[in-house]
Structures are given as structure tokens and as C-alpha cells.
N, C-alpha and C positions, 0 to 999 in steps of 0.2 A: 373394658379396661379403656381406658382415657390416657393421652399424652400428658407428661407432664411438663414434657418441654418440648417445641417443633423446630427440629433439627435444621431442615430444608430451609424454613421461611428466615431465621435467625442467621443462617449461613449467607443467604440471597440478603436479606439486611442488612447485613456488613460487606456485602462487596462482594460476596465468595471466597474471603481470604480466611483462608483456616488458620493462618498464625493470628488474624487478629479475633479470628472465636476464640482462640485457645485463649490469648490476652483477657478478653471480656469474663472467660471464667473465674480467670484468678482474679479479676476484679471483685466480681460478686464473692467469692470465696474468702477473701479478703473484708471486703467492704459489708457485706451482708450481716455478720453477726456484730459488727460495733454498732452498726445504725438499731438493729433489734435491739440490743442493749442501752441503747440513748434512747430509742422509745421507750422502752420500760423505767427508764430512769424519768423519763420528759412526765408517763402517765401515774407514775407514786408521786410528785410533785405537784401533780394537777397542771402542767402545762403542755394545756391543748395545742398550743400552736407548733411546739416542738414532737409530739404527735405526731400532730400533723403533717409534719415538712418531715419526717425523718420515714413516715407511713408511703409517701409521696415519692420520696427517692428509692424507696427498697422497690416500690413499683415500676418505676421508669426503671430500675434491671433485671428487673424480671420480666420487663416486656420487650430486654432485650432477646430474650430468646424466647419469646411466644408463650409464655407458661402463665395460661390462663387463670390454674388455681392461684397459684401464688399471686398476681396481676388483682383478680378478683379481690382475694383475703387482704390484699394492700388498701386496695381501694376502700374494703366497708372500715378499715380502721380510720382513715382517712376521712371519710364521712362522719363518723362518729366522734371524733373529734373536731370538725369545722364543727359540727352540730355541737355541742360540748355535749356529749348524749354518753353516757357512763353503765344505761342500761348494753346488757350484750357487748361490753368493751372486751372482757373475759376472757368470752368465748371467739371474739376476733381476733385479738391478739394471739392466742393459741392456735388457730386454724394459720393466721401468717407466720408463725414460727414453725409449723406442720409441713405447711407447703415450702418453707424457705430450705428447710433439712433434707424436705423431698427432692429439692429442685438442684440444690447443691451436691447432692448425694450423684443423681441420673448425670449428673454434668460429670462429676468426679469420674464417673465410670465413661461415660463418651469421652474423657481425655485421657483416659488408660485404654482407649479404643474397643471397649465392650459396646457402645453404641446401643447401652439400655436407655432407653426414652419412655419406657408403658408404667404408669402406676398399677397402684390395685383395684 
């Protein structure tokens, strides 16, 4: 089993400020779904620049939590969009959506005191 996110490193990255950590969870929860929607709409429109931009922003949000799967998935989408490469994009976007859902779920558990940080 591997970690969905790295609690200790995340907290340290945020100056060991637990209140800021909670605020960052809220930011991810509120921004990730709309960014993923923007990414998918841009993809349907063939707007590679906006796909790349949304993936890059999602990568940064996930990086705040040391969420390697989400960061990697966002980086894959970003790379494919930058290269205007459609082959593999469907799978990459699906992986990104799944990794973000997993991250948000794990962070919601953290927020409620569950400290669930392990993935499948």
C-alpha cells in the first residue's frame, strides 16, 4: 500500500500550521472539481493550452499534499496537452480524475480526524 498524501511533509511545507493545512484542504476540495471540469471542456474544444494550464494548476494543488499519484497523473495530462498528443489522453484524464477523487476523500477523512492516508 502506498500513501495517497504525505501528511507530515504537507504540514511541514505549510509551516506546521494545522489551520493552514485545513484551509488548503478546503481550497483543493473547492477548486479541483471545477478545474477538472475546465480541463475536460477545454479538451472537448481541442484547446490544448487550457488543458495544459488546468492540469498544471491541479498538479500544483496536489503537490501541496505530496500526493504523488495525483501529481504524476496531472503531469501526464500536462505533457500530453503540451505535445498536442491525443493518444493516451483519455486514460490520462481518467487517472487524474481518479487520483483527485482519492486524494480529496483521504483529505476529507483527515479533516474529520480519521487520519486515513493509505490508498488501495
